[in-house]
C-alpha positions in Angstrom: 64.7 75.5 102.3 62.5 78.1 104.0 65.0 78.4 106.9 67.9 78.8 104.5 66.0 81.5 102.6 65.3 83.4 105.8 68.9 83.0 106.8 70.2 84.4 103.5 68.1 87.5 103.8 68.9 87.9 107.5 72.6 87.8 106.7 72.4 90.3 103.9 69.9 92.7 105.4 70.7 92.7 109.1 74.3 91.7 109.3 75.8 93.0 106.0 73.3 95.9 105.6 72.9 95.3 101.9 70.0 95.5 99.5 71.6 94.3 96.3 72.2 90.5 96.1 73.5 88.1 93.5 72.4 84.5 94.0 74.6 81.7 92.4 72.6 78.5 92.8 71.5 75.0 91.4 68.0 75.0 92.9 64.6 74.3 91.6 62.3 77.0 90.2 59.8 76.6 93.1 62.6 77.2 95.6 63.8 80.3 93.7 60.2 81.7 93.4 59.8 81.6 97.2 63.2 83.3 97.8 62.5 85.9 95.1 59.1 86.7 96.7 60.5 86.9 100.2 63.3 89.2 99.0 60.9 91.4 97.2 58.8 91.8 100.3 61.9 93.1 102.1 62.9 95.5 99.3 66.0 93.5 98.4 67.1 93.6 94.7 68.1 90.1 93.6 69.6 88.5 90.5 69.8 84.8 90.0 72.4 82.8 88.1 72.1 79.0 87.8 75.4 77.1 88.1 75.0 74.6 85.2 77.2 73.1 82.5 76.4 76.0 80.2 77.8 78.6 82.6 80.2 81.0 80.9 81.8 84.0 82.5 82.7 87.2 80.7 84.9 90.1 81.9 82.0 91.9 83.3 80.8 89.0 85.5 79.9 90.4 89.0 81.0 93.9 88.0 78.9 96.6 89.6 78.7 100.4 90.2 77.3 100.3 93.8 79.2 100.6 97.0 79.0 96.9 97.8 77.3 93.8 96.3 76.2 90.8 98.2 77.0 87.4 96.6 75.5 84.1 97.7 77.1 80.9 96.5 76.0 77.3 97.2 79.4 75.6 97.3 77.7 72.2 96.8 76.7 73.0 93.3 78.7 71.4 90.5 80.2 74.6 89.0 80.9 76.4 92.3 84.7 75.7 92.1 84.7 77.5 88.7 83.1 80.5 90.3 85.6 80.5 93.3 88.6 80.2 91.0 87.3 83.0 88.8 86.7 85.2 91.9 90.2 84.6 93.1 91.8 85.3 89.7 89.8 88.6 89.3 90.4 89.6 93.0 86.7 89.7 93.8 87.3 88.9 97.4 87.6 92.5 98.2 85.7 95.1 100.3 83.3 95.8 97.4 81.7 92.3 97.9 80.1 90.5 100.8 80.4 86.8 100.0 78.1 84.4 101.7 79.2 80.8 100.9 76.9 78.0 102.0 78.0 74.4 102.7 75.3 72.0 103.6 77.7 69.1 104.2 79.9 70.6 107.0 82.9 69.3 105.1 85.7 71.6 106.4 88.1 70.2 103.8 86.2 72.3 101.3 87.6 75.4 103.1 91.2 74.3 102.7 90.7 73.2 99.1 89.1 76.4 97.9 90.6 79.1 100.1 94.1 78.1 101.3 95.7 79.6 98.2 92.9 82.0 97.2 93.5 85.7 96.8 92.0 86.7 100.1 93.0 90.1 101.6 92.8 91.9 104.9 89.6 93.7 103.7 87.9 90.5 102.5 84.3 90.2 103.6 83.6 86.4 103.3 81.3 84.4 105.5 81.4 80.7 105.3 78.2 79.0 106.6 77.6 75.4 107.5 74.3 73.7 108.5 74.3 71.6 111.6 71.9 68.7 110.9 71.5 68.0 114.6 70.4 71.4 115.8 69.3 72.7 112.4 71.3 75.9 113.2 73.6 77.8 110.9 77.3 78.1 112.0 79.1 81.2 110.6 82.8 81.5 110.0 84.8 84.6 109.0 87.6 83.9 106.4 90.4 86.3 105.5 94.1 86.4 104.8 96.3 89.4 105.9 98.4 89.0 102.7 99.6 85.9 100.9 102.3 88.1 99.3 103.5 88.9 102.9 103.6 85.2 103.9 100.3 85.2 105.8 98.1 82.2 106.0 94.4 81.6 105.8 92.6 82.7 108.9 89.3 81.1 110.0 87.4 82.5 112.9 84.2 81.0 114.3 81.7 83.8 114.6 78.2 82.9 115.7 75.4 80.3 115.6 72.1 81.4 114.2 68.7 79.7 114.5 66.1 80.2 111.9 62.5 79.1 111.6 60.0 79.8 108.8 59.4 83.4 110.0 62.6 84.8 111.4 66.2 84.3 112.5 68.0 85.0 115.8 71.4 84.6 117.2 71.6 81.4 119.3 75.1 82.1 120.7 78.3 83.9 119.8 81.3 81.6 119.2 84.0 84.4 119.6 84.3 88.1 120.3 84.3 88.9 116.6 80.9 90.6 116.9 82.3 93.2 119.3 84.3 95.0 116.7 84.3 95.5 112.9 86.3 93.2 110.6 89.3 95.5 110.1 89.7 96.0 113.9 89.7 92.2 114.2 92.5 92.0 111.7 94.6 95.0 112.7 97.6 93.0 114.0 100.2 92.0 111.4 102.6 90.4 113.9 105.4 88.6 112.2 104.8 90.0 108.7 106.9 92.4 106.7 105.1 95.0 104.6 106.7 96.5 101.5 106.7 100.3 101.8 107.6 102.6 98.8 108.9 106.1 99.5 110.2 109.1 97.6 113.6 110.7 98.1 114.7 113.5 95.8 117.3 115.3 97.9 119.8 112.4 97.9 121.0 110.2 95.1 119.4 106.7 95.3 122.9 105.1 95.3 123.5 106.6 98.7 123.9 104.1 101.5 120.7 103.0 103.1 122.0 104.2 106.5 122.4 107.7 105.0 118.9 107.7 103.5 117.4 106.6 106.8 119.3 109.3 108.7 118.0 111.9 106.3 114.4 110.7 106.5 114.5 110.7 110.3 116.2 114.1 110.7 114.3 117.2 112.0 116.5 119.8 110.3 116.3 121.3 106.7 112.6 120.4 106.6 112.3 122.2 103.2 114.0 119.2 101.6 111.6 116.4 100.7 109.1 117.8 103.1 106.2 115.5 102.2 108.3 112.4 101.8 110.0 112.9 105.2 106.7 113.8 106.9 105.1 110.7 105.5 108.0 108.5 106.5 107.9 109.8 110.1 104.1 109.6 110.3 104.2 105.9 109.2 106.4 104.8 112.2 103.4 104.8 114.6 101.4 102.9 112.1 104.1 100.3 111.9 104.2 100.0 115.6 100.4 99.8 115.8 100.2 97.0 113.2 103.1 95.3 115.0 104.9 94.5 111.8 108.1 95.4 109.9 108.6 97.6 106.9 110.9 96.8 103.9 111.5 100.1 102.2 111.8 100.8 98.5 113.1 104.3 97.7 112.3 106.0 94.4 113.4 109.4 93.1 109.9 110.4 91.9 106.2 110.0 92.6 105.4 108.8 89.1 106.4 109.1 85.4 102.8 110.0 84.4 99.5 109.8 86.2 99.5 106.1 87.0 102.9 104.7 85.9 106.5 104.6 87.2 108.0 105.8 90.5 106.2 105.3 93.8 102.8 105.1 92.2 103.9 102.4 89.8 105.2 100.3 92.7 101.7 100.4 94.2 99.8 99.6 91.0 102.2 96.8 90.0 102.0 95.2 93.5 105.7 95.8 94.0 104.8 97.6 97.3 101.9 97.3 99.7 102.0 100.8 101.2 103.0 104.4 100.1 105.1 106.3 102.6 104.9 109.7 100.9 101.4 111.3 100.3 100.2 111.9 96.8 97.3 113.5 94.9 94.4 111.0 94.6 93.2 111.2 91.0 90.5 109.2 89.1 93.1 107.1 87.2 94.9 106.3 90.4 91.7 105.5 92.2 91.0 102.6 89.8 94.0 100.8 91.3 94.6 102.3 94.7 92.6 102.8 97.9 93.2 105.4 100.7 93.8 104.0 104.2 91.3 106.5 105.7 88.5 104.7 104.0 89.0 101.8 106.4 89.9 103.8 109.5 87.8 104.7 112.5 88.0 108.3 113.7 86.9 110.2 116.7 85.6 113.8 116.3 87.6 116.4 118.1 87.2 120.2 118.3 90.3 122.2 119.3 90.2 126.0 120.0 92.5 128.5 121.7 91.5 130.9 124.4 91.4 134.4 122.9 92.4 135.9 126.2 95.7 135.6 127.9 96.6 132.0 128.9 97.7 133.2 132.3 94.2 134.6 133.0 92.8 131.1 132.9 89.6 129.8 131.2 86.2 131.0 132.2 82.7 129.8 131.4 82.2 132.4 128.8 84.6 130.7 126.4 82.3 127.7 126.3 79.0 129.5 126.4 79.6 132.4 123.9 79.8 131.7 120.2 83.3 131.3 118.9 84.7 134.6 117.8 87.2 135.4 115.0 89.9 135.4 117.6 89.5 131.7 118.3 91.3 129.2 116.1 89.1 126.2 115.2 90.0 122.8 113.7 88.0 119.6 113.5 
């Protein structure tokens, strides 16, 4: 168990970069005491929950107010299937949790049984770990689903093999190129899938032909009509090409009826649509249900400025050496 304890902390601290961990187990008190002491020495806050017959879940189970919580589960415990079903029903396989699920038997049928129909998402952070009895190494797999509602299937990617002794852990070998990029970059292709996109059109009646609506959304004239809706529609076309997927559009005549009901906002909250085409104001009530795409994006810093002198005069070194003046337009 010492190697397993070291691996658990190695995964949460060095791989997931977390310091708050919830342990779901069926282990002895002696084993837990060692893990708790080891975690405390590394400044990891741990909470332990035994998986026994008296286990009862309430609505607040695994709820938290931190950015991300690490959850360890021994899938060989008797009540582990109850936890997995609950997590799927409550949609806890999201970006707010890092799941580390340990299987000591190397029984891959467990993966199919528990996760083929589970509510996994494109932002799921779930590592499935098996223990190789021959090498005593831990084999890590990344599990996700790009969207069951879109017709996507369970994806299992072998990640790496880790060797642990009683003092430390180290990577024995990489089993794929997953480690070269973050999870969302690994899952960025939606080839063959159709995403449901909801958009707002107020300048045309919704009973207009779909061809007429698309012609209006793509037009470059009369930009004062449905400015934000058309801008969002045209800006999403590169996103569609980048994801290599198709969009099925739902057109509404309003953003919402209230703050978080009806219209385009209601489509997102009720899972009628996967993506909003028109931009909208991000409020606290909406933030409970919705997430901005920028949160999962990778950006490159850029500084743009204009030469305050005549363009025909060309650039000189002074433009780069002198402080920016009021005649220079800046944007980051």
